[in-house]
Each structure stands twice: as structure tokens, then as C-alpha cells.
BAZA-799612 format. One record per residue (C-alpha): residue number from 1; x, y, z. Coordinates in nm, 2 decimals, padded with zeros to 4 digits, always signed. Layout:
N
+-----+--------+--------+--------+
! num !     c1 !     c2 !     c3 !
+-----+--------+--------+--------+
! NUM !      X !      Y !      Z !
...
+-----+--------+--------+--------+
This chain:
161
+-----+--------+--------+--------+
! num !     c1 !     c2 !     c3 !
+-----+--------+--------+--------+
!   1 ! +07.95 ! +10.73 ! +07.77 !
!   2 ! +08.10 ! +11.08 ! +07.79 !
!   3 ! +08.46 ! +11.13 ! +07.89 !
!   4 ! +08.52 ! +11.34 ! +08.19 !
!   5 ! +08.69 ! +11.67 ! +08.09 !
!   6 ! +09.03 ! +11.75 ! +08.23 !
!   7 ! +08.91 ! +12.04 ! +08.45 !
!   8 ! +08.64 ! +11.81 ! +08.60 !
!   9 ! +08.90 ! +11.53 ! +08.65 !
!  10 ! +09.14 ! +11.77 ! +08.83 !
!  11 ! +08.85 ! +11.90 ! +09.05 !
!  12 ! +08.74 ! +11.55 ! +09.14 !
!  13 ! +09.09 ! +11.44 ! +09.23 !
!  14 ! +09.14 ! +11.74 ! +09.45 !
!  15 ! +08.81 ! +11.67 ! +09.63 !
!  16 ! +08.91 ! +11.31 ! +09.71 !
!  17 ! +09.28 ! +11.36 ! +09.77 !
!  18 ! +09.27 ! +11.37 ! +10.15 !
!  19 ! +09.05 ! +11.06 ! +10.18 !
!  20 ! +09.25 ! +10.88 ! +09.91 !
!  21 ! +09.58 ! +10.94 ! +10.09 !
!  22 ! +09.42 ! +10.81 ! +10.42 !
!  23 ! +09.29 ! +10.50 ! +10.24 !
!  24 ! +09.64 ! +10.43 ! +10.09 !
!  25 ! +09.81 ! +10.49 ! +10.43 !
!  26 ! +09.58 ! +10.24 ! +10.60 !
!  27 ! +09.70 ! +09.98 ! +10.35 !
!  28 ! +10.07 ! +10.08 ! +10.31 !
!  29 ! +10.15 ! +10.25 ! +10.64 !
!  30 ! +10.42 ! +10.46 ! +10.46 !
!  31 ! +10.40 ! +10.81 ! +10.33 !
!  32 ! +10.64 ! +10.75 ! +10.03 !
!  33 ! +10.45 ! +10.44 ! +09.92 !
!  34 ! +10.12 ! +10.63 ! +09.95 !
!  35 ! +10.25 ! +10.90 ! +09.72 !
!  36 ! +10.35 ! +10.64 ! +09.47 !
!  37 ! +10.01 ! +10.47 ! +09.49 !
!  38 ! +09.84 ! +10.81 ! +09.45 !
!  39 ! +10.05 ! +10.90 ! +09.15 !
!  40 ! +09.99 ! +10.56 ! +08.98 !
!  41 ! +09.62 ! +10.58 ! +09.06 !
!  42 ! +09.58 ! +10.93 ! +08.91 !
!  43 ! +09.76 ! +10.82 ! +08.59 !
!  44 ! +09.55 ! +10.51 ! +08.56 !
!  45 ! +09.23 ! +10.70 ! +08.63 !
!  46 ! +09.32 ! +10.97 ! +08.38 !
!  47 ! +09.39 ! +10.71 ! +08.11 !
!  48 ! +09.06 ! +10.53 ! +08.18 !
!  49 ! +08.85 ! +10.84 ! +08.26 !
!  50 ! +08.61 ! +10.75 ! +07.98 !
!  51 ! +08.50 ! +10.43 ! +08.17 !
!  52 ! +08.35 ! +10.61 ! +08.47 !
!  53 ! +07.97 ! +10.60 ! +08.43 !
!  54 ! +07.88 ! +10.92 ! +08.61 !
!  55 ! +08.06 ! +11.20 ! +08.78 !
!  56 ! +07.87 ! +11.12 ! +09.10 !
!  57 ! +08.05 ! +10.78 ! +09.11 !
!  58 ! +08.39 ! +10.92 ! +09.05 !
!  59 ! +08.51 ! +10.91 ! +09.41 !
!  60 ! +08.43 ! +10.54 ! +09.46 !
!  61 ! +08.57 ! +10.45 ! +09.12 !
!  62 ! +08.90 ! +10.64 ! +09.19 !
!  63 ! +08.93 ! +10.49 ! +09.54 !
!  64 ! +08.90 ! +10.14 ! +09.39 !
!  65 ! +09.18 ! +10.22 ! +09.15 !
!  66 ! +09.39 ! +10.35 ! +09.44 !
!  67 ! +09.33 ! +10.05 ! +09.66 !
!  68 ! +09.44 ! +09.82 ! +09.37 !
!  69 ! +09.75 ! +10.03 ! +09.33 !
!  70 ! +09.82 ! +10.03 ! +09.70 !
!  71 ! +09.79 ! +09.65 ! +09.72 !
!  72 ! +10.02 ! +09.61 ! +09.42 !
!  73 ! +10.28 ! +09.82 ! +09.60 !
!  74 ! +10.22 ! +09.63 ! +09.93 !
!  75 ! +10.28 ! +09.30 ! +09.75 !
!  76 ! +10.60 ! +09.43 ! +09.60 !
!  77 ! +10.72 ! +09.58 ! +09.92 !
!  78 ! +10.65 ! +09.26 ! +10.12 !
!  79 ! +10.89 ! +09.08 ! +09.89 !
!  80 ! +11.17 ! +09.32 ! +10.01 !
!  81 ! +11.09 ! +09.36 ! +10.38 !
!  82 ! +10.82 ! +09.35 ! +10.65 !
!  83 ! +10.77 ! +09.61 ! +10.92 !
!  84 ! +10.49 ! +09.70 ! +11.17 !
!  85 ! +10.66 ! +10.02 ! +11.28 !
!  86 ! +10.43 ! +10.32 ! +11.23 !
!  87 ! +10.59 ! +10.66 ! +11.31 !
!  88 ! +10.35 ! +10.91 ! +11.46 !
!  89 ! +10.42 ! +11.17 ! +11.19 !
!  90 ! +10.30 ! +10.93 ! +10.91 !
!  91 ! +09.95 ! +10.86 ! +11.03 !
!  92 ! +09.66 ! +10.96 ! +10.80 !
!  93 ! +09.48 ! +11.14 ! +11.08 !
!  94 ! +09.63 ! +11.49 ! +11.09 !
!  95 ! +09.41 ! +11.61 ! +11.38 !
!  96 ! +09.65 ! +11.66 ! +11.67 !
!  97 ! +09.36 ! +11.61 ! +11.92 !
!  98 ! +09.36 ! +11.24 ! +11.83 !
!  99 ! +09.57 ! +11.04 ! +12.08 !
! 100 ! +09.86 ! +10.82 ! +11.99 !
! 101 ! +09.67 ! +10.54 ! +12.17 !
! 102 ! +09.38 ! +10.56 ! +11.93 !
! 103 ! +09.61 ! +10.56 ! +11.63 !
! 104 ! +09.80 ! +10.26 ! +11.76 !
! 105 ! +09.46 ! +10.09 ! +11.84 !
! 106 ! +09.34 ! +10.15 ! +11.49 !
! 107 ! +09.65 ! +09.98 ! +11.34 !
! 108 ! +09.58 ! +09.68 ! +11.56 !
! 109 ! +09.23 ! +09.60 ! +11.42 !
! 110 ! +09.20 ! +09.40 ! +11.10 !
! 111 ! +09.26 ! +09.59 ! +10.78 !
! 112 ! +08.91 ! +09.53 ! +10.63 !
! 113 ! +08.75 ! +09.67 ! +10.94 !
! 114 ! +09.00 ! +09.96 ! +10.96 !
! 115 ! +08.93 ! +10.06 ! +10.60 !
! 116 ! +08.55 ! +10.06 ! +10.64 !
! 117 ! +08.57 ! +10.26 ! +10.96 !
! 118 ! +08.80 ! +10.51 ! +10.80 !
! 119 ! +08.58 ! +10.57 ! +10.50 !
! 120 ! +08.28 ! +10.61 ! +10.73 !
! 121 ! +08.48 ! +10.86 ! +10.93 !
! 122 ! +08.55 ! +11.05 ! +10.61 !
! 123 ! +08.18 ! +11.08 ! +10.54 !
! 124 ! +08.12 ! +10.81 ! +10.28 !
! 125 ! +07.78 ! +10.65 ! +10.28 !
! 126 ! +07.74 ! +10.27 ! +10.34 !
! 127 ! +07.67 ! +10.23 ! +09.97 !
! 128 ! +07.98 ! +10.42 ! +09.86 !
! 129 ! +08.20 ! +10.22 ! +10.11 !
! 130 ! +08.05 ! +09.90 ! +09.97 !
! 131 ! +08.13 ! +10.01 ! +09.62 !
! 132 ! +08.49 ! +10.10 ! +09.71 !
! 133 ! +08.56 ! +09.78 ! +09.90 !
! 134 ! +08.37 ! +09.56 ! +09.66 !
! 135 ! +08.15 ! +09.40 ! +09.93 !
! 136 ! +07.78 ! +09.41 ! +10.01 !
! 137 ! +07.64 ! +09.69 ! +10.23 !
! 138 ! +07.56 ! +09.44 ! +10.51 !
! 139 ! +07.93 ! +09.34 ! +10.52 !
! 140 ! +08.03 ! +09.71 ! +10.55 !
! 141 ! +07.79 ! +09.75 ! +10.84 !
! 142 ! +07.93 ! +09.45 ! +11.02 !
! 143 ! +08.29 ! +09.55 ! +10.96 !
! 144 ! +08.23 ! +09.89 ! +11.10 !
! 145 ! +08.04 ! +09.75 ! +11.40 !
! 146 ! +08.32 ! +09.50 ! +11.47 !
! 147 ! +08.59 ! +09.77 ! +11.42 !
! 148 ! +08.42 ! +09.98 ! +11.69 !
! 149 ! +08.39 ! +09.68 ! +11.92 !
! 150 ! +08.76 ! +09.59 ! +11.87 !
! 151 ! +08.87 ! +09.95 ! +11.93 !
! 152 ! +08.67 ! +09.97 ! +12.25 !
! 153 ! +08.82 ! +09.64 ! +12.37 !
! 154 ! +09.18 ! +09.74 ! +12.28 !
! 155 ! +09.15 ! +10.08 ! +12.45 !
! 156 ! +08.99 ! +09.93 ! +12.76 !
! 157 ! +09.27 ! +09.67 ! +12.78 !
! 158 ! +09.53 ! +09.94 ! +12.74 !
! 159 ! +09.37 ! +10.15 ! +13.02 !
! 160 ! +09.36 ! +09.85 ! +13.25 !
! 161 ! +09.72 ! +09.76 ! +13.18 !
+-----+--------+--------+--------+
């Protein structure tokens, strides 16, 4: 098994950076914690870069490391305080065309569904999403379908309110 060279490692991290930050934000809902998770994941990935089987699987491998780091931070943070407040400026969706209603609706659907939908939105294949989330492809498909149904229902209820 060949070790990924430093220049390739840096290139791969840069290519997955935006998606990785979004994945961390969907879990942590806090920019500062996302930065901590990213830093910890990059260090851990660099230390274990010899374990990635192929360069093609680097993105999924790195996102699994990041998710684990984000959940570790989340567990530690929950011991200190709990909050559902999500400032608009801290959302992982930088496109100003996206409405606040959609961002709020996304945060109301279950986390597993939200993560799968976000990764699909970022262009990951069903197989890659399954690899990142450690679930079968069929589970990914059902989570994405349920996420879309839940979003439609939430947005329709908000429109009717």
C-alpha cells in the first residue's frame, strides 16, 4: 500500500474542503467547532494517509474521519450546553439565493437524512455517500427520499401558516 505524497494530500484536502465544512456544519451547527473538526480531521488523516487504499477513495475516507471528529466535538459540547439556535451567517450553504426558510427547514429534518441529502447536493454518488455514512446504498436512497418528502411537508406547512 503506497503512502499518499504530501502534494497529493494537500490537493485532495483542498478539493474536499467545501463539502467537508458543510458536512461538519450539518452536525455541529457552529463555525468554530467546524474549524476544530476540520483541523483535527486533517491531522488525523495526514498521520494515517498510508491507510487509504486508493486516491479515488480519499474523499469518502476523509469525510468519515471528519464525521467522527465532528461527533466527538458534539459529544463534548453537549456536556457543556445545548442550543438549537442557528445564525443565518453560519449556514453551510453560501448561495445567497437560498432562502432562510429552506435553511431552517433543512435543520428541522433528521440529521441522517440531512447529511445524505447534503452530500447528494454536493455531487457525491450514492455509493460514495453510503461509504461516508457507513450504511447500505438502499439506506442512502431512502434517507434522501424521506428528506425530500420532509422538506416539502415543512415548506408547505410554513406556507400555509
